[in-house]
C-alpha positions as semicolon CSV with decimal commas, in nm:
position;residue;x (nm);y (nm);z (nm)
1;M;11,535;11,526;13,495
2;A;11,200;11,611;13,678
3;R;10,872;11,562;13,473
4;W;10,758;11,919;13,530
5;Q;11,068;12,071;13,369
6;P;10,957;12,278;13,029
7;N;10,951;12,173;12,714
8;A;10,891;11,841;12,719
9;S;10,748;11,766;12,391
10;E;11,097;11,872;12,221
11;R;11,281;11,674;12,499
12;L;11,073;11,365;12,376
13;V;11,134;11,443;11,972
14;L;11,521;11,434;12,062
15;A;11,514;11,148;12,291
16;A;11,350;10,950;11,969
17;L;11,572;11,054;11,758
18;D;11,876;10,952;11,941
19;L;11,703;10,598;11,988
20;F;11,620;10,566;11,641
21;D;11,942;10,651;11,474
22;G;12,123;10,416;11,745
23;R;11,897;10,164;11,826
24;G;11,682;10,133;11,499
25;Y;11,285;10,280;11,469
26;E;11,163;9,917;11,510
27;K;11,390;9,841;11,842
28;T;11,271;10,158;11,977
29;T;10,953;10,148;12,209
30;F;10,725;10,497;12,341
31;I;10,833;10,395;12,691
32;E;11,225;10,421;12,575
33;I;11,179;10,716;12,439
34;A;10,977;10,848;12,709
35;E;11,232;10,745;12,988
36;R;11,536;10,902;12,776
37;A;11,313;11,208;12,792
38;G;11,327;11,170;13,219
39;L;10,927;11,175;13,123
40;T;10,664;10,931;13,185
41;K;10,446;10,743;12,915
42;S;10,151;10,955;13,009
43;T;10,315;11,239;12,941
44;F;10,464;11,117;12,573
45;F;10,097;11,049;12,491
46;R;9,977;11,399;12,601
47;H;10,204;11,504;12,351
48;F;10,209;11,211;12,068
49;A;9,979;10,953;11,962
50;D;10,283;10,689;11,921
51;K;10,596;10,667;11,835
52;R;10,554;10,761;11,500
53;E;10,441;11,105;11,518
54;V;10,745;11,214;11,725
55;L;10,940;11,302;11,404
56;F;10,634;11,466;11,272
57;G;10,545;11,790;11,445
58;G;10,168;11,763;11,440
59;D;9,966;12,038;11,275
60;T;10,258;12,275;11,320
61;M;10,391;12,303;10,990
62;A;10,065;12,299;10,822
63;G;9,924;12,621;11,055
64;L;10,275;12,786;10,950
65;L;10,195;12,736;10,627
66;A;9,842;12,829;10,594
67;E;9,940;13,176;10,850
68;G;10,184;13,242;10,559
69;I;10,008;13,224;10,288
70;E;9,705;13,433;10,479
71;T;9,927;13,718;10,559
72;A;10,115;13,742;10,201
73;P;10,092;14,122;10,069
74;E;9,727;14,182;9,924
75;G;9,792;14,136;9,552
76;A;10,005;13,858;9,555
77;T;9,984;13,587;9,316
78;A;9,943;13,255;9,466
79;V;10,283;13,149;9,385
80;E;10,411;13,480;9,564
81;A;10,211;13,351;9,865
82;V;10,370;13,069;9,825
83;A;10,684;13,195;9,883
84;H;10,603;13,396;10,178
85;A;10,472;13,062;10,351
86;L;10,826;12,944;10,292
87;D;10,973;13,191;10,399
88;V;10,733;13,205;10,729
89;I;10,853;12,803;10,768
90;G;11,223;12,861;10,704
91;R;11,226;13,117;11,011
92;E;10,986;12,943;11,275
93;A;11,069;12,595;11,208
94;F;11,394;12,571;10,984
95;T;11,646;12,793;11,191
96;P;12,025;12,736;11,168
97;E;11,991;12,590;11,520
98;R;11,754;12,281;11,368
99;R;11,995;12,179;11,007
100;E;12,170;11,894;11,247
101;F;11,873;11,810;11,393
102;S;11,700;11,813;11,056
103;A;11,996;11,611;10,833
104;R;11,946;11,313;11,149
105;R;11,608;11,306;11,127
106;R;11,614;11,258;10,713
107;A;11,854;10,984;10,789
108;V;11,627;10,803;11,010
109;I;11,298;10,822;10,797
110;A;11,514;10,714;10,516
111;A;11,593;10,375;10,666
112;N;11,231;10,323;10,748
113;P;10,966;10,216;10,535
114;E;10,678;10,345;10,794
115;L;10,844;10,675;10,864
116;Q;10,884;10,752;10,516
117;E;10,491;10,642;10,468
118;R;10,413;10,935;10,733
119;E;10,635;11,165;10,575
120;A;10,469;11,140;10,232
121;L;10,093;11,167;10,424
122;K;10,227;11,487;10,606
123;G;10,343;11,594;10,278
124;L;9,994;11,556;10,118
125;A;9,857;11,730;10,447
126;L;10,051;12,039;10,422
127;T;9,974;12,016;9,987
128;A;9,634;12,059;10,130
129;S;9,662;12,284;10,402
130;M;9,832;12,545;10,132
131;T;9,549;12,481;9,887
132;E;9,282;12,587;10,136
133;A;9,479;12,908;10,259
134;L;9,510;12,957;9,881
135;E;9,124;12,916;9,832
136;R;9,060;13,118;10,100
137;R;9,241;13,395;9,920
138;D;8,982;13,373;9,635
139;T;9,252;13,188;9,445
140;P;9,095;12,971;9,177
141;A;9,062;12,626;9,283
142;L;9,289;12,510;9,016
143;T;9,522;12,744;9,043
144;A;9,540;12,730;9,381
145;C;9,588;12,320;9,373
146;L;9,880;12,392;9,111
147;A;10,066;12,625;9,332
148;A;10,013;12,411;9,652
149;Q;10,180;12,103;9,460
150;L;10,426;12,349;9,330
151;G;10,468;12,485;9,692
152;A;10,506;12,145;9,843
153;L;10,744;12,022;9,616
154;A;11,013;12,327;9,699
155;L;10,936;12,288;10,060
156;K;11,084;11,866;10,001
157;I;11,349;11,990;9,817
158;A;11,476;12,289;9,989
159;Y;11,462;12,067;10,315
160;E;11,670;11,810;10,143
161;R;11,931;12,058;10,042
162;W;11,954;12,312;10,320
163;S;11,946;12,028;10,605
164;E;12,247;11,860;10,403
165;T;12,431;12,203;10,330
166;I;12,629;12,446;10,552
167;D;12,677;12,748;10,310
168;G;12,546;13,046;10,522
169;R;12,197;13,052;10,303
170;D;11,905;13,007;10,499
171;F;11,589;12,755;10,439
172;G;11,384;13,061;10,279
173;E;11,653;13,102;10,023
174;Y;11,662;12,759;9,894
175;A;11,270;12,723;9,869
176;R;11,249;13,057;9,661
177;Q;11,539;12,928;9,422
178;I;11,354;12,614;9,423
179;L;10,990;12,772;9,381
180;R;11,161;12,992;9,100
181;E;11,315;12,667;8,891
182;L;10,999;12,447;8,899
183;Q;10,790;12,756;8,750
184;M;11,065;12,798;8,504
185;A;11,047;12,399;8,419
186;S;10,665;12,397;8,436
187;D;10,699;12,692;8,181
188;H;10,893;12,396;7,943
189;L;10,611;12,118;7,960
C-alpha cells in the first residue's frame, strides 16, 4: 500500500488490533504496526502518540458525547441529554460494522493491564466531557456530575453488551435501556 492512500488512521488501528490479538500487546512495536498498515513510523506518530493510543480514538468520543449533550432538545433533563449523547455515539461510532472490531478490541484490552489502565483513564475523560457539556446547559454541578457518571456507566455496560451480542439492537437501544435500569437502581439506594 502506498503511504498516501486514505484512511491511514483506520489502517493503523486495524493493523494494531491484528498484531495485538495475534502476538500480544507487549511483543508488538509501533514500527510493526506501521509496516502492517503499509505506512511509515512518522505517519504512525502523526496519528498516535504511542502504540497504546491506537485503540483509544483520541478525543473523538469525548467530542461526540459533548456534541450530543449540547444538541439535546431544549428542556431535556440532564439524563435525557446524556441519553441523546449516547444515541449520537451509537450512530457515529458504534455502527453494526464496528461490532466485531469492538469485541476483538475488548478482548485485547482485557488481556493487558496497561491497556486496561488506559481504558479507565479514557472513561474518566468521557465522564468529564459529559459533566462539562451538561454544565454548559446550566445544569447544576452536582446534577451534571451524577448524570455524567450514570452516562459513563451506561456507556461502559452498553458497549460490553452490544459488542458481544448480535440481536439486531443498535448501541443506542442498549445504552438507553441500561441508563433507565441505572436510574431505577439509584432510586433504591
